[in-house]
C-alpha positions in Angstrom: -12.7 -9.8 15.3 -9.6 -10.9 14.0 -8.7 -14.4 14.2 -5.3 -14.2 15.5 -5.2 -11.1 17.8 -1.6 -11.1 19.1 -0.6 -10.8 15.5 -3.2 -8.5 14.7 -1.6 -6.2 17.6 1.9 -6.3 16.8 1.5 -5.6 12.9 -0.5 -2.7 13.6 2.0 -1.1 16.8 4.8 -1.2 14.1 2.9 -0.8 10.8 1.3 2.1 11.7 2.6 4.9 9.8 2.0 2.9 6.8 -1.3 1.2 7.3 -2.5 5.1 7.8 -0.6 5.8 4.1 -2.4 3.1 2.9 -5.3 4.3 4.1 -5.1 7.6 2.9 -4.1 6.2 -1.0 -7.4 3.7 -0.7 -9.8 7.2 0.5 -7.7 9.2 -2.2 -7.9 6.4 -4.8 -11.8 6.1 -4.2 -12.0 9.9 -4.7 -10.4 9.5 -7.7 -12.4 7.8 -9.2 -15.9 9.2 -7.9 -14.9 12.8 -8.5 -13.7 11.6 -12.6 -17.0 11.6 -13.5 -18.3 14.6 -12.3 -17.2 17.0 -14.6 -17.2 16.8 -18.1 -13.7 18.9 -18.9 -10.4 17.3 -20.2 -8.3 18.8 -17.7 -10.7 17.7 -15.0 -11.0 14.0 -16.1 -6.9 13.7 -16.6 -6.4 15.5 -13.5 -8.3 12.4 -12.0 -6.8 10.0 -14.2 -3.5 11.0 -12.4 -4.0 10.7 -9.2 -6.0 7.2 -9.5 -2.3 6.0 -11.4 -0.5 7.7 -8.1 -2.5 6.4 -5.4 -3.2 2.9 -7.3 1.0 2.9 -7.8 1.3 3.8 -4.1 -1.0 1.2 -2.7 1.3 -1.4 -4.7 4.3 0.0 -3.3 3.2 -0.2 0.4 1.7 -3.2 0.3 4.7 -4.3 -1.3 7.1 -3.1 1.4 4.9 -4.4 4.1 4.5 -8.0 2.5 8.1 -8.3 1.9 9.0 -7.2 5.7 6.0 -9.7 6.9 8.3 -12.5 4.8 11.8 -11.3 6.3 10.2 -10.9 9.7 10.3 -8.2 11.4 11.8 -7.3 15.4 8.6 -7.6 18.0 9.8 -7.8 21.9 8.9 -9.7 25.0 5.2 -7.6 25.5 4.5 -8.4 21.1 5.3 -5.1 20.3 7.2 -3.7 17.3 9.1 -0.4 17.3 10.6 0.2 14.0 10.3 3.5 12.0 8.8 3.9 8.2 12.1 4.3 7.2 13.7 1.1 8.6 11.1 -1.1 6.8 12.9 0.1 3.0 15.3 -2.8 3.5 16.5 -4.8 -0.2 14.5 -7.8 0.4 11.3 -5.7 1.0 12.3 -3.6 -1.8 12.5 -6.8 -4.0 9.0 -8.2 -2.9 7.7 -3.6 -3.9 9.5 -4.3 -6.9 7.8 -7.8 -7.9 4.3 -7.1 -6.4 4.4 -3.7 -8.8 5.3 -6.0 -11.8 2.5 -8.4 -11.0 0.2 -5.8 -10.5 1.1 -4.1 -13.7 0.6 -7.0 -15.6 -2.5 -7.9 -13.9 -4.1 -4.7 -15.1 -2.0 -5.7 -18.7 -3.8 -8.3 -19.3 -7.3 -7.0 -17.9 -6.6 -4.1 -20.7 -5.9 -6.8 -23.8 
């Protein structure tokens, strides 16, 4: 049970499509990690490496856009519901936060590799 059920319910009413995309990307990312080692062929491994890279990038983009929208504020009606389309979430501030999120996570990965 979440600590703030009204906030939890409001965010999921507006971010439903985005959260389903986050869930899909996280599932594909896990499948890529698991499937990569199933066959020794180089093409098999490189395919799953590409899937892992794209899903990791997609996860950073989706979470960055969501975080940017949460920071800037979202329209919530009197019932506590948010009625916003997925493309409406792509405002300039959210895209800037998305760019910062992708940059920070890329730097984090580069530091890990060094």
